[in-house]
N, C-alpha and C positions, 0 to 999 in steps of 0.2 A: 627106191626104181627097180623098176624091170630094164630088162634089154634096151625095150622102147625107146626108157624113155620120161615113159607114165607112169604113175606110183601104184603099188599094187594092195591091194586091200587089201589080202591078204597078210600084207607085211605088218600092217599099220603104220605105212608108208607117212612121212610130216605133209604130205602135198594133199593140201586139200581138197584140193581138186575130184581126187579120186574119193571123197566124202559126198560129193552131188548126190549121189542118189540112194545114200544116207539123205540127207539132209531135206528132197524134197520128197521121201516120207517121215521122217519125221515135221514136217512143213504142214500135212494132209490131218493127222489125229485133231478131234473137233475137241474143240472146249468140253471140258468136265470129264473128258474118256481119257485112256491111257494107252501105250504100247512095252512091251519088255526090250530090251536088250535084241533076242534072240529073233521074234517076230520081222523085226526090222532085221535083220542080218535075212531070216527067210524070203521076208517079203525084196526085196532086191537083188536077190538069185543068191545068197552066200548062205545056207543056211547055219553052219558051223562056224560062223564070222563074227559073233556076237563080242570078243571083247573088237574088236575091230566098231562097231559100231559105237563102244566104252571109247572107244581114240579120236571119234571125230565130237565127239559131243564137249567132249577141251578146248575143241575147236569149231565148234556153230561159228558163224556168223551173228550178229545182233537182229533182232525178230521173232530166233530160232523158237518157239517155244521144248527148250529140250526140259524143260522141268514136264510134261508126259510120257516119260520113259523112263521105268519104274525094270526094280532086276526082276528076272522068272519067279520070286517069292510074292511078287508086288506093293516091296520096300524101298525108299529112298535109297541111294546106294550109296549117299554120302553119306560121311560120319552124322548122326542123327541134332550131335548139338551145335555142328559149324555153321554156321552161317550157314553161305547155299544150302548147304543141308535145312535148314530151319526156313530157309527161301522157297524151298523146291513143296515141297510141304506149305508152305503162307498160299502158294500162288494154285496147287490141285484145290484144297479147299475154299478158295475166292470160288474156283471153278465148279466147286456143290461136291469133287470127291470128298467123299468119305474117307476116314482110319476109322481104325478097327488095330489093338493093338501094335501101333505103329505099320498093317497094315492095310493095303487099296483088294476090295475084292475084285480079282480079275476079272471074272462071273456077270458080273454086275459092269463094268465100267469098260473093259479090255476095247481098245480096238485093233483091228475090225473086227468086228461081228463072228466072222469065219476066222475062222482054226487054219492064217500064215504058211 
């Protein structure tokens, strides 16, 4: 928490209200598209806070399309053989996202189209 009593996005603070701008961006990712932790950080005005986006994904509210967030290499960041990692890949494939060698072609599937 900052001195003002508000969670600081740079600290990875546990107050989920600090993650509201991140959740708002994730809600806008269209079905069949993905974005990276870093792109979300840039979209919320914190270009060096990709790790904070990762913390937020651990606390996302029900119904948030968390599965559309991948790492900068176009890979699922969760262990590939974990239940959550398999679920993320399956959800993306169900939306038409194609994996080749465990990677998503970010030139084809990345959102937004312009580099934020």
